[in-house]
C-alpha positions in Angstrom: 107.3 4.6 31.4 106.4 0.9 31.3 102.7 -0.1 31.6 101.7 -3.1 33.7 98.5 -5.3 34.0 95.9 -4.4 36.6 97.2 -5.2 40.2 95.6 -7.6 42.6 94.5 -6.7 46.1 98.0 -6.4 47.3 99.0 -4.0 44.6 101.1 -6.5 42.5 100.4 -7.1 38.8 98.6 -10.4 38.3 100.8 -11.6 35.5 103.8 -11.6 37.9 102.3 -14.4 40.1 103.3 -17.2 37.7 106.8 -15.8 37.5 107.3 -16.2 41.3 105.9 -19.7 41.4 108.7 -22.2 41.9 108.8 -25.5 40.0 108.2 -28.8 41.7 111.3 -30.9 42.4 111.2 -34.2 40.6 110.4 -37.2 42.9 113.6 -39.0 42.0 116.0 -36.1 42.2 119.2 -37.1 43.9 120.8 -34.7 46.4 124.5 -34.5 45.5 126.6 -33.8 48.6 129.2 -31.7 46.7 126.3 -29.5 45.3 124.4 -29.0 48.5 124.0 -25.4 49.5 125.8 -26.2 52.7 128.8 -27.8 51.0 132.1 -26.3 52.0 132.8 -24.9 48.5 129.4 -23.1 48.4 128.1 -22.1 51.8 130.3 -19.0 52.5 129.4 -17.1 49.3 126.7 -14.5 49.2 126.1 -15.2 45.5 126.0 -18.5 43.6 125.9 -18.4 39.8 125.1 -21.7 38.0 126.2 -21.1 34.5 125.9 -23.8 31.8 124.1 -24.6 28.5 120.6 -26.1 28.6 120.4 -29.7 29.6 122.7 -29.5 32.6 120.0 -29.3 35.3 120.4 -25.7 36.4 116.7 -25.3 37.4 116.6 -28.6 39.2 119.7 -27.6 41.3 118.0 -24.3 42.2 114.8 -26.1 43.2 116.8 -28.5 45.3 118.6 -25.6 47.1 115.2 -24.0 47.7 114.0 -27.1 49.5 117.1 -27.2 51.6 116.6 -23.7 52.8 112.9 -24.2 53.4 113.9 -27.2 55.5 115.9 -24.9 57.7 113.0 -22.4 58.0 114.6 -19.8 55.7 112.1 -18.0 53.4 113.0 -18.4 49.7 111.8 -16.1 47.0 111.7 -17.5 43.4 111.7 -15.5 40.2 111.7 -17.0 36.7 113.2 -14.3 34.4 111.7 -13.4 31.0 112.9 -11.4 28.1 110.3 -8.7 28.7 111.6 -8.1 32.2 112.8 -4.5 32.1 114.4 -3.2 35.3 111.0 -2.0 36.7 109.3 -5.3 36.1 112.3 -7.2 37.5 112.3 -5.2 40.7 108.6 -5.8 41.2 109.0 -9.5 40.5 111.7 -9.7 43.2 109.5 -7.8 45.7 106.5 -10.0 45.0 108.6 -13.2 45.4 110.0 -12.0 48.7 106.5 -11.0 49.9 105.1 -14.4 49.2 108.2 -16.2 50.7 108.2 -14.2 53.9 104.4 -14.1 54.3 104.4 -10.3 54.7 101.6 -8.8 52.6 102.9 -5.2 53.0 106.5 -6.0 51.9 107.5 -3.9 48.8 104.2 -2.1 48.6 106.0 1.2 47.8 107.7 -0.5 44.8 104.3 -1.3 43.2 103.2 2.3 43.7 106.4 3.8 42.3 105.9 6.0 39.2 109.4 5.2 38.1 110.0 1.6 39.0 112.9 1.0 36.7 115.5 3.2 38.3 118.4 2.2 40.5 116.6 4.0 43.3 113.9 1.4 43.3 116.6 -1.3 43.6 118.0 0.6 46.5 114.6 0.8 48.1 114.2 -2.9 47.8 117.5 -3.6 49.4 116.8 -1.1 52.3 113.5 -2.9 53.0 115.3 -6.2 53.0 117.9 -5.0 55.4 115.1 -3.7 57.8 113.3 -7.1 57.6 115.8 -8.5 60.2 115.4 -11.9 58.6 117.7 -14.1 56.6 116.3 -14.7 53.1 117.3 -16.4 49.9 116.5 -15.0 46.5 116.5 -17.4 43.5 116.6 -16.0 39.9 116.2 -18.7 37.2 117.1 -18.2 33.5 118.8 -14.8 34.1 120.3 -15.0 30.6 116.8 -14.0 29.3 117.0 -10.6 31.0 117.7 -7.6 28.7 121.0 -5.7 29.3 119.5 -3.0 31.4 118.0 -5.5 33.8 121.2 -7.4 34.0 122.9 -4.2 35.0 120.2 -3.6 37.7 120.7 -7.2 38.9 124.5 -6.7 39.2 123.9 -3.5 41.2 121.6 -5.5 43.5 124.2 -8.2 44.0 127.0 -5.7 44.8 124.9 -3.9 47.4 122.9 -6.7 49.0 122.7 -6.6 52.8 124.3 -9.5 54.8 121.0 -11.2 55.4 120.4 -11.9 51.7 121.8 -14.8 49.7 121.2 -14.9 45.9 121.2 -18.0 43.7 121.2 -17.5 40.0 121.0 -19.8 36.9 122.1 -18.6 33.5 123.4 -19.8 30.2 127.0 -19.1 29.2 126.1 -16.0 27.3 124.2 -14.4 30.2 127.1 -12.6 31.7 126.3 -10.4 34.7 129.6 -8.5 34.8 130.2 -9.4 38.4 133.8 -10.7 38.0 134.8 -8.4 40.9 132.6 -10.3 43.3 134.1 -13.6 42.1 137.6 -12.2 42.6 136.8 -11.0 46.1 135.3 -14.4 47.1 131.8 -13.1 47.4 130.5 -15.1 44.4 131.1 -18.7 43.4 130.5 -19.9 39.8 129.3 -23.5 39.1 129.9 -24.6 35.5 129.2 -27.7 33.4 132.1 -29.7 34.8 130.6 -29.6 38.3 127.0 -30.1 37.1 127.8 -33.4 35.3 127.1 -36.5 37.4 130.0 -38.4 38.8 129.8 -42.2 38.6 128.8 -42.4 42.3 126.0 -40.0 41.7 124.8 -41.9 38.7 124.7 -45.1 40.7 122.8 -43.3 43.4 120.3 -42.0 40.9 119.7 -45.3 39.3 119.4 -47.0 42.7 116.8 -44.4 43.8 114.9 -44.9 40.6 115.0 -48.6 40.0 116.3 -50.2 43.2 117.7 -53.7 43.0 116.4 -54.2 39.4 119.6 -52.6 38.0 123.0 -53.7 39.1 126.1 -51.6 39.4 127.7 -52.8 36.2 124.6 -51.8 34.2 124.4 -48.4 35.9 128.1 -47.8 35.2 127.5 -48.6 31.5 124.6 -46.1 31.5 127.0 -43.5 33.0 129.6 -44.3 30.3 126.9 -43.9 27.6 125.7 -40.5 28.8 129.1 -39.3 30.2 127.3 -38.0 33.3 125.3 -35.5 31.2 122.2 -34.6 33.3 119.9 -34.4 30.3 121.2 -37.7 28.9 120.6 -39.4 32.2 117.1 -37.9 32.5 116.2 -39.2 29.0 117.8 -42.6 29.7 116.0 -43.2 33.0 112.7 -42.0 31.4 113.2 -44.5 28.5 113.9 -47.3 31.0 111.0 -46.4 33.2 108.6 -47.0 30.3 109.0 -50.7 30.8 105.8 -52.3 31.8 107.3 -54.2 34.7 110.6 -54.7 36.5 111.7 -57.4 34.0 111.2 -55.0 31.0 113.1 -52.2 32.7 116.0 -54.6 33.4 115.9 -55.8 29.8 116.2 -52.3 28.4 119.1 -51.5 30.6 120.8 -54.9 29.9 120.8 -54.2 26.2 122.8 -50.9 26.2 122.8 -50.9 22.4 119.0 -50.6 22.3 119.1 -48.0 25.1 121.6 -46.0 23.1 119.5 -46.1 20.0 116.4 -44.9 21.9 118.4 -42.1 23.5 119.7 -41.0 20.1 116.1 -40.9 18.8 115.0 -38.8 21.8 117.9 -36.4 21.1 116.9 -36.0 17.5 113.3 -35.3 18.5 114.1 -32.9 21.3 117.1 -31.1 19.9 117.6 -31.3 16.2 114.1 -31.0 14.8 113.8 -27.5 16.2 117.1 -26.3 14.7 117.3 -24.2 11.6 118.1 -26.5 8.6 121.4 -24.7 8.0 122.4 -25.3 11.6 121.5 -29.0 11.3 123.6 -29.2 8.2 126.5 -27.5 9.8 126.4 -29.8 12.8 126.3 -32.8 10.6 129.4 -31.6 8.6 131.5 -31.0 11.8 130.3 -34.2 13.5 133.2 -36.2 11.9 135.7 -34.2 14.0 136.5 -35.5 17.5 137.6 -32.2 18.7 136.2 -28.9 17.5 138.0 -25.6 16.9 136.3 -22.7 15.1 138.9 -22.6 12.3 138.9 -26.4 12.0 135.1 -26.4 11.7 135.3 -23.7 9.0 137.8 -25.9 7.1 135.8 -29.1 7.4 132.4 -27.6 6.7 133.3 -24.9 4.2 131.0 -22.4 6.2 132.6 -19.0 6.5 130.7 -18.0 9.7 131.6 -21.3 11.4 133.1 -19.6 14.5 130.0 -17.5 15.2 127.7 -20.4 14.4 129.7 -22.7 16.7 129.6 -20.2 19.5 125.9 -19.7 19.2 125.0 -23.4 19.0 127.3 -24.3 21.9 125.3 -21.8 24.0 121.8 -22.6 22.7 122.0 -26.4 22.6 123.3 -29.1 25.0 125.0 -30.9 22.0 128.4 -29.7 23.2 129.1 -31.7 26.4 132.5 -30.4 27.5 135.2 -27.9 26.7 138.8 -29.1 26.4 140.3 -25.7 27.2 140.7 -22.6 25.2 138.7 -22.5 22.0 138.4 -26.3 21.7 135.1 -28.0 22.2 133.9 -31.6 22.1 130.5 -32.8 20.9 128.6 -35.1 23.2 129.0 -38.7 22.0 125.2 -39.4 21.8 124.6 -36.4 19.6 127.7 -36.9 17.6 126.7 -40.5 16.6 123.3 -39.2 15.4 124.9 -36.5 13.4 127.5 -38.8 11.9 124.7 -40.8 10.4 123.6 -37.6 8.7 127.1 -37.0 7.5 127.2 -40.5 6.0 124.1 -39.6 4.0 125.9 -36.8 2.2 127.3 -37.2 -1.3 130.5 -39.3 -1.2 132.5 -36.6 -2.9 131.4 -34.1 -0.2 132.5 -36.5 2.5 135.9 -37.1 0.9 136.5 -33.3 0.5 135.5 -32.6 4.1 137.9 -35.3 5.4 140.7 -34.0 3.1 140.3 -30.4 4.3 140.2 -31.5 8.0 143.4 -33.6 7.5 145.2 -30.7 5.9 144.3 -28.3 8.7 145.1 -30.8 11.5 148.5 -31.7 9.9 149.4 -28.1 9.6 148.8 -27.7 13.3 150.8 -30.8 14.2 147.7 -32.8 15.3 149.0 -35.8 13.5 146.9 -38.6 15.0 143.7 -36.9 14.0 145.1 -35.8 10.6 146.1 -39.4 9.8 142.5 -40.7 10.4 141.0 -38.1 8.2 143.6 -38.6 5.5 142.8 -42.4 5.4 139.0 -41.6 5.2 139.8 -39.3 2.3 141.5 -42.1 0.5 145.0 -40.6 0.9 146.6 -43.8 2.1 150.3 -43.0 1.8 149.8 -39.7 3.5 147.8 -41.4 6.2 150.6 -44.0 6.8 153.3 -41.4 6.9 151.3 -39.3 9.4 150.6 -42.4 11.5 154.3 -43.3 11.5 155.2 -39.9 12.8 152.6 -39.9 15.5 151.6 -43.3 16.8 154.7 -44.2 18.7 154.7 -40.8 20.6 151.0 -41.1 21.1 151.3 -44.5 22.6 154.2 -43.7 24.9 153.1 -40.3 26.0 149.3 -40.8 26.2 148.8 -44.5 26.3 146.6 -44.7 23.2 146.8 -48.5 22.6 143.4 -48.6 21.0 144.5 -46.3 18.3 147.6 -48.4 17.5 145.4 -51.6 17.3 143.0 -49.8 14.9 145.9 -48.9 12.6 147.3 -52.4 12.8 144.0 -53.7 11.6 143.9 -51.3 8.7 147.5 -51.2 7.5 149.0 -53.8 5.2 151.7 -55.9 6.7 154.4 -54.8 4.2 153.7 -51.2 5.2 154.4 -52.1 8.9 157.7 -53.7 7.9 158.8 -50.6 6.1 158.1 -48.4 9.1 160.1 -49.5 12.2 158.5 -47.0 14.6 155.1 -48.5 13.7 156.5 -51.9 14.5 157.7 -50.7 17.8 154.4 -49.2 18.6 152.6 -52.4 17.7 155.0 -54.5 19.8 154.6 -52.3 22.9 150.8 -52.4 22.5 150.5 -56.1 22.1 152.9 -56.8 25.0 150.6 -55.1 27.5 147.5 -57.2 26.7 146.3 -60.8 26.4 148.0 -60.9 23.0 151.4 -60.7 24.6 152.7 -63.6 22.7 152.3 -61.7 19.4 154.6 -59.1 20.7 157.5 -61.5 20.4 156.9 -62.0 16.7 156.9 -58.2 16.1 160.2 -57.9 18.2 161.7 -60.6 16.0 160.8 -58.6 12.9 162.4 -55.6 14.4 165.6 -57.3 15.3 165.8 -59.0 11.9 166.3 -55.6 10.3 169.9 -54.4 9.5 171.8 -52.0 11.8 170.1 -52.8 15.1 171.7 -50.7 17.9 172.2 -51.6 21.5 169.6 -49.0 22.4 167.0 -50.8 20.2 168.0 -54.2 21.6 167.4 -52.8 25.1 164.0 -51.4 24.1 163.1 -54.8 22.7 164.0 -56.3 26.0 161.7 -53.9 27.8 158.9 -54.9 25.4 159.5 -58.6 26.0 159.8 -58.0 29.7 156.4 -56.3 29.7 155.0 -59.3 27.8 156.4 -61.6 30.5 154.7 -59.6 33.1 151.3 -59.9 31.3 152.1 -63.7 30.9 152.6 -63.9 34.6 156.1 -65.3 34.2 158.3 -63.4 36.7 161.3 -65.6 36.2 161.3 -64.9 32.4 160.9 -61.2 33.3 164.0 -61.2 35.5 166.0 -63.1 32.9 165.2 -60.5 30.2 166.0 -57.6 32.5 169.3 -59.0 33.9 171.6 -58.0 30.9 170.5 -54.4 31.1 170.8 -53.9 34.9 174.2 -52.2 35.0 174.6 -50.7 31.6 171.6 -48.9 30.1 172.2 -47.7 26.5 169.1 -45.5 26.5 168.8 -41.7 26.3 165.1 -41.2 25.6 163.4 -40.1 28.9 160.4 -42.2 28.0 162.5 -45.4 27.8 164.6 -44.5 30.8 161.4 -44.1 32.9 160.2 -47.5 31.5 163.5 -49.1 32.5 163.2 -47.6 36.0 159.7 -49.1 36.3 161.1 -52.5 35.4 163.9 -52.1 38.0 161.3 -51.4 40.7 159.0 -54.2 39.6 161.9 -56.7 39.8 162.7 -55.6 43.4 159.0 -56.1 44.3 159.0 -59.6 42.8 162.1 -60.5 44.8 160.3 -59.5 48.0 161.8 -56.0 48.5 158.8 -53.6 48.3 160.8 -50.8 50.1 163.6 -51.1 47.5 161.0 -51.0 44.7 159.9 -47.6 46.0 163.5 -46.4 46.3 164.1 -47.3 42.7 161.2 -45.3 41.6 162.1 -42.3 43.6 165.6 -42.3 42.3 164.3 -42.5 38.7 161.9 -39.6 39.2 164.7 -37.4 40.6 167.1 -38.4 37.8 164.7 -37.9 34.8 162.4 -35.0 35.5 161.8 -34.4 31.7 158.5 -33.4 30.2 156.2 -35.6 28.3 156.5 -38.8 30.2 153.1 -38.7 32.0 151.8 -42.0 30.8 155.0 -44.0 31.4 155.4 -42.3 34.7 151.9 -43.3 35.7 153.1 -46.9 35.7 155.4 -45.9 38.5 152.3 -45.0 40.6 151.0 -48.5 39.9 154.2 -50.2 41.0 154.5 -48.1 44.2 150.8 -48.8 45.0 151.5 -52.5 44.5 154.5 -52.2 46.9 152.3 -50.7 49.6 149.6 -53.3 49.1 152.2 -56.0 49.2 153.3 -54.8 52.6 149.7 -54.4 53.8 150.1 -50.6 54.1 146.7 -49.8 52.8 146.5 -46.3 54.3 149.6 -45.3 52.3 148.3 -47.2 49.2 144.9 -45.4 49.4 146.6 -42.0 49.8 148.6 -42.6 46.6 146.1 -44.5 44.5 143.0 -42.3 44.8 144.5 -39.3 43.0 146.2 -41.6 40.6 142.9 -43.2 39.6 141.2 -39.8 39.3 144.0 -38.5 37.1 144.1 -41.5 34.9 140.3 -41.5 34.4 140.3 -37.8 33.6 143.2 -38.1 31.1 142.5 -41.5 29.4 138.9 -42.4 30.3 137.4 -44.7 32.9 137.6 -47.9 30.8 141.1 -47.4 29.5 143.2 -50.4 30.4 145.5 -48.5 32.6 142.7 -46.8 34.5 141.1 -50.3 35.1 144.4 -51.7 36.4 144.8 -48.9 38.9 141.2 -49.1 39.9 141.4 -52.8 40.6 144.3 -52.3 43.0 142.5 -49.4 44.7 139.3 -51.5 45.0 141.2 -54.1 46.9 142.7 -51.4 49.2 139.2 -49.8 49.7 137.8 -53.2 50.7 140.6 -53.7 53.3 139.7 -50.3 54.6 136.1 -51.5 55.0 134.8 -49.2 52.2 132.7 -51.8 50.3 130.7 -49.1 48.4 133.8 -47.5 47.1 135.3 -50.9 46.1 132.1 -51.9 44.3 132.0 -48.6 42.4 135.6 -48.8 41.4 135.0 -52.3 39.9 131.7 -51.5 38.2 131.8 -52.2 34.4 135.5 -52.9 34.4 135.9 -56.6 34.8 135.6 -57.2 31.1 138.4 -54.8 30.4 140.6 -56.5 32.9 139.9 -59.9 31.5 141.5 -58.8 28.2 144.2 -56.3 29.2 144.6 -56.4 33.0 147.8 -57.3 34.7 147.5 -60.8 36.2 147.7 -59.3 39.7 145.1 -56.7 38.9 142.7 -59.3 37.5 143.2 -61.4 40.6 142.6 -58.5 43.0 139.5 -57.4 41.1 137.8 -60.8 41.1 138.8 -61.6 44.6 137.5 -58.2 45.9 134.3 -58.6 43.9 133.8 -62.1 45.4 134.3 -60.9 48.9 131.9 -58.0 48.4 129.2 -60.5 47.2 129.9 -62.9 50.1 129.6 -60.0 52.6 126.2 -59.1 51.1 125.0 -62.6 51.7 125.2 -63.6 48.0 127.4 -66.6 48.4 126.3 -68.0 45.0 127.4 -64.8 43.3 130.8 -65.0 45.1 131.3 -68.5 43.9 130.3 -67.5 40.4 132.9 -64.7 40.3 135.6 -67.1 41.5 134.6 -69.5 38.7 134.9 -66.6 36.3 138.4 -65.9 37.6 139.3 -69.6 36.9 137.9 -69.2 33.4 139.9 -66.1 32.8 143.0 -68.0 33.9 142.2 -70.7 31.4 141.5 -68.3 28.6 144.7 -66.3 29.1 146.8 -69.3 30.1 147.5 -67.9 33.6 147.6 -70.9 35.9 148.3 -68.9 39.0 144.9 -67.3 38.7 143.3 -70.7 38.6 145.1 -71.7 41.8 144.2 -68.4 43.4 140.6 -69.0 42.5 140.6 -72.4 44.2 142.4 -71.0 47.3 139.8 -68.3 47.7 137.1 -70.9 47.4 138.8 -72.8 50.2 138.7 -69.7 52.4 135.0 -69.1 51.6 134.0 -72.7 52.5 136.3 -72.8 55.6 134.3 -69.9 57.1 131.4 -72.3 57.2 133.4 -75.3 58.3 132.8 -77.3 55.1 135.7 -79.6 55.6 135.1 -82.1 52.8 134.7 -79.4 50.2 137.9 -77.7 51.4 139.8 -81.0 51.2 138.6 -81.6 47.6 139.6 -78.1 46.6 143.1 -78.5 48.1 143.4 -81.8 46.2 142.6 -79.9 43.0 145.3 -77.3 43.8 147.9 -80.1 44.4 146.9 -81.7 41.1 147.4 -78.5 39.2 150.8 -77.8 40.8 151.9 -81.3 39.8 151.4 -80.5 36.1 154.9 -80.5 34.6 153.9 -78.0 31.9 153.5 -75.3 34.4 156.3 -72.7 35.0 159.1 -74.1 37.2 161.0 -70.9 38.0 161.6 -70.2 41.7 159.7 -66.8 41.8 156.6 -68.3 40.2 156.7 -71.5 42.3 157.1 -69.4 45.5 154.0 -67.4 44.7 151.7 -70.3 44.0 153.1 -72.4 46.9 152.2 -69.6 49.3 148.6 -69.8 48.0 148.6 -73.5 48.5 149.9 -73.3 52.0 147.3 -70.8 53.1 144.6 -72.9 51.5 145.8 -76.0 53.4 145.7 -74.0 56.7 142.1 -72.9 56.0 141.2 -76.5 55.2 142.5 -77.6 58.6 140.5 -74.8 60.3 137.4 -76.0 58.4 138.0 -79.5 59.8 138.6 -78.0 63.3 142.0 -79.8 63.4 143.5 -77.0 65.4 147.0 -78.6 66.0 147.4 -79.2 62.3 146.1 -75.8 61.5 148.8 -74.3 63.8 151.6 -76.1 62.0 150.3 -75.1 58.5 149.7 -71.5 59.6 153.2 -71.2 61.0 154.7 -72.5 57.7 152.6 -70.0 55.6 153.5 -67.2 58.0 157.2 -67.9 57.7 156.9 -67.5 53.9 154.9 -64.3 54.2 157.5 -62.8 56.5 160.3 -63.8 54.2 158.5 -62.1 51.2 157.5 -59.1 53.5 153.8 -59.5 52.8 152.6 -57.6 55.8 148.9 -57.9 55.3 149.1 -61.7 54.9 151.4 -61.9 58.0 148.8 -60.0 60.1 146.0 -62.2 58.9 148.0 -65.3 59.7 148.9 -64.0 63.1 145.2 -63.6 63.9 144.4 -67.1 62.7 147.3 -68.5 64.7 145.9 -66.8 67.8 142.5 -68.4 67.1 144.0 -71.8 66.7 146.0 -71.4 69.9 142.9 -70.4 71.8 141.0 -73.4 70.4 143.9 -75.6 71.6 143.5 -74.2 75.1 146.8 -72.2 75.0 147.3 -68.5 75.8 146.6 -66.5 72.7 145.3 -63.0 73.7 148.7 -61.4 73.6 149.4 -62.7 70.1 145.9 -61.5 68.9 146.3 -58.1 70.5 149.7 -57.7 68.7 148.0 -58.6 65.4 145.2 -56.1 66.2 147.7 -53.3 66.9 149.5 -54.0 63.6 146.2 -54.0 61.7 145.2 -50.7 63.2 148.6 -49.2 62.3 148.3 -50.4 58.7 144.7 -49.5 58.3 143.5 -53.1 57.7 140.0 -53.0 59.0 138.6 -56.2 57.5 141.5 -58.5 57.7 140.2 -60.5 60.6 136.6 -60.8 59.6 137.7 -61.8 56.1 140.0 -64.4 57.5 137.3 -66.2 59.6 134.0 -65.0 61.2 135.0 -66.5 64.6 138.2 -64.5 64.5 136.3 -61.4 63.6 133.9 -61.8 66.4 136.7 -62.4 68.9 138.5 -59.3 67.7 135.3 -57.3 68.1 134.9 -58.5 71.7 138.4 -57.5 72.6 138.1 -54.2 70.9 134.9 -53.4 72.8 136.6 -54.4 76.1 139.5 -52.2 75.3 137.2 -49.2 74.6 135.4 -49.7 77.9 138.8 -49.9 79.7 139.9 -46.6 78.1 136.7 -44.9 79.3 137.2 -46.3 82.8 140.7 -45.0 83.2 139.9 -41.6 81.7 136.6 -40.4 83.2 137.6 -36.8 83.2 138.6 -36.6 79.5 137.2 -33.5 77.8 133.9 -34.0 76.0 134.0 -34.1 72.2 131.7 -31.6 70.6 129.1 -33.3 68.4 129.2 -32.9 64.7 126.8 -30.4 63.2 123.4 -32.0 62.5 122.8 -33.1 59.0 119.7 -32.5 56.9 119.1 -36.2 56.5 115.8 -37.7 57.8 115.7 -39.6 61.0 116.0 -43.4 61.1 112.4 -44.4 61.8 113.0 -48.2 61.6 109.7 -50.0 61.8 108.0 -47.4 64.0 107.6 -44.5 61.6 107.0 -44.3 57.9 109.6 -42.5 55.8 107.4 -39.4 55.5 106.7 -39.4 59.2 110.5 -39.5 59.7 110.9 -36.4 57.5 108.2 -34.5 59.3 109.9 -35.4 62.7 113.2 -33.9 61.6 111.5 -30.7 60.5 109.5 -30.6 63.7 112.7 -30.8 65.6 113.8 -27.6 63.8 110.7 -25.9 65.2 109.1 -25.3 61.8 105.4 -24.6 61.4 103.1 -27.0 59.5 103.1 -24.5 56.6 106.9 -24.4 56.5 107.1 -28.2 56.7 104.7 -28.4 53.8 106.8 -26.1 51.7 110.0 -28.0 52.5 108.3 -31.4 51.6 106.3 -30.0 48.7 103.0 -31.3 50.2 99.9 -29.6 51.4 99.4 -28.4 54.9 96.6 -30.9 55.5 98.9 -33.7 54.7 101.4 -32.4 57.2 98.7 -32.2 59.9 97.8 -35.8 59.2 101.5 -36.9 59.7 101.8 -34.8 62.9 98.6 -36.4 64.2 100.1 -39.9 63.6 103.3 -38.9 65.4 101.3 -37.7 68.4 99.5 -41.1 68.5 102.6 -43.3 67.9 104.7 -41.5 70.5 101.9 -40.9 73.0 102.7 -37.2 73.1 100.4 -34.2 73.7 102.6 -31.4 72.3 105.0 -31.0 69.4 107.8 -30.6 72.0 106.9 -33.9 73.6 107.0 -35.6 70.2 110.6 -34.5 69.6 111.7 -35.3 73.1 110.2 -38.9 73.1 111.6 -39.5 69.6 115.1 -38.7 70.9 114.6 -41.0 73.9 113.5 -43.9 71.6 116.4 -43.3 69.2 114.2 -42.2 66.4 115.9 -38.8 66.2 119.6 -38.1 66.5 120.6 -35.7 69.3 121.9 -33.2 66.8 118.4 -32.6 65.3 
């Protein structure tokens, strides 16, 4: 029988008191909506198990859930498990935690007097007493992996037999299995793993904003997210390093220099993680750090350690070094830790390094992982083997997975004569260069390919596809159509990858010619005709073309429905800063802006403009900068908006894309016209005319039509700026005619609204025209089109919309009432009347919580709560707590749902 320390007055052993004391929630902890205890994915389960290695914020999440329940008036018992917790000690800890939480000194007294506290009978007695309590309670068990096997068995018994009024929240490491798979299968238990615990970009932005406010911009916060990969421990270390700055300027400087921040982070990791490891484990980690992906057998081959599989499993459980699993037995080391460990690998004897690379190359090649094998062979000095492996893998890797960066690395390392002797490498290089700012170089590679003997029609067609892609990135639509024309009817291709690429070109040509619906039809026919496997990356380009077609028509609701999952899939497969992910995100950002989702648009563009400058489609680059400028202007930062438009002009100069320069000037005209700066608008229009008069610019009809549309819209805005309404009407009609011919639905709706404004200023009937534009905008989902066009138009539309809403209420007085949405747990909006803390206290008062319960929920003392309540009485001139809540609702300080 186990022995326990002397009990306190309540009969509980004194050493259990610390075990049932919950930790304090960090001040800057961000509540993540998808991980709230009330989230749809979590709220209907009696048991929640948070299972992840150390460093993923398990305890913080449990502490956050505790505060949520305390805010609802639900008692929460907390137990921090320990290795010496045999079943008897565990049951007594649970009883004491519940006694403290419920404020019932007699709860569980019999369990502390039990002569045999470790039996399942004592667990049953605890459950019976809980059921009789007639009170909903939450039980939190942290670090359950520390429990011995017998105690885990007792805990599993408790979970299977818990009464309906008990919810259990558990945190454990991956090796702390509780054998409750049946509860998971029956939907009574939900498991939360590392993938869900990692911060998303939105959550990282929220965290940085909460910690540093306006001192850190979105781009810098996004770079921080990229550096840490959303790893909770990495983010905690990073924000701690940044907060050490003596003032706001110092903090911004540290974040601005991400190289320095990364260096400090790596130093912290070495101090916190590696120094406490066994020397053999540190050596093992250093030897496998050269591997991008980790498999037990691959680690054994590279390190020469026989027990590599067991060692890898133990370290992945005990340390947060391994950030994510790739499925099956494959793991990936966190980039921050990997960089530190690679420095240690580089300090090994050169012969050891070569041998490790050679063994890794041999294992990877034997398992058909040719990309990785080629890199290790090159590092081992096996150049010919590396070139042969690269030739076998790079083309497929590029076409199937979009790994352009890998191709560029090999181009920089491989001698030119080796490229000429390997045609598939030449093709991979040409494809890669065509879809970047180096598109002109693609033509030289194609010439080298076509100069070789025995060139087939299929190869000529593929070269035309490559050059057509280069024409797209050169913003030369007429050249693109010219290259595509010979292969429109007869396509001598059989490879599904190339057939899908050809279909993408067919659809893009239809879009350029002003037929967006036909572009979608081309894509749908291609997807039905070539359902083969392994064309994911090429097929993703079809999503971009279809998204462009919807955006072209102004159908932003349909565009958003398509592009959101497309962006998420591209980021998951290729990375957030992959060139294709950035192109998709730029288009989705413009759609989000039109849907009046400025936060989403800004997040999508964060830390991506630099990628788009070098490898973005001209249209993507234009949409990104224009959206970013409009966001800045809407936030009142006109200087920032003009700076972004100047950057768009500079990008047009650097990449020799004159349409971008004209688009920059046209957008500046729009911005200045909203403030009726007539002279500035005239000067900008003169600059547009001067650029269009340059004889060196493209003269093809498709290109000229696109830039002349920009010019005509700019001239119309200039007339509006000068308040020359008759002239504005004529110019708007001309621009609208072109928009309708090209089926640019969004632009057409915008111009309809501006024409209505001009008609109204001329004293002519205009409401019917404007209401038609409003109906079209509502159908398409264009919520910002009128306010972006001109503030006066936006105000007029707002007035008409309000009048329409009042009319609907007047004609339908007996319409059934709409049930209010459930009250959220967010604080009230105190404005200038109440302090933020008083607002929190007010929300909890509305839930009829006592001062003690409010103090627990806010993690403050009861005296502090009394002080806030006293201030609320004085500010709201109330004599009772009920009057405080009632008057707060009357004054709008508390939503009706609270």
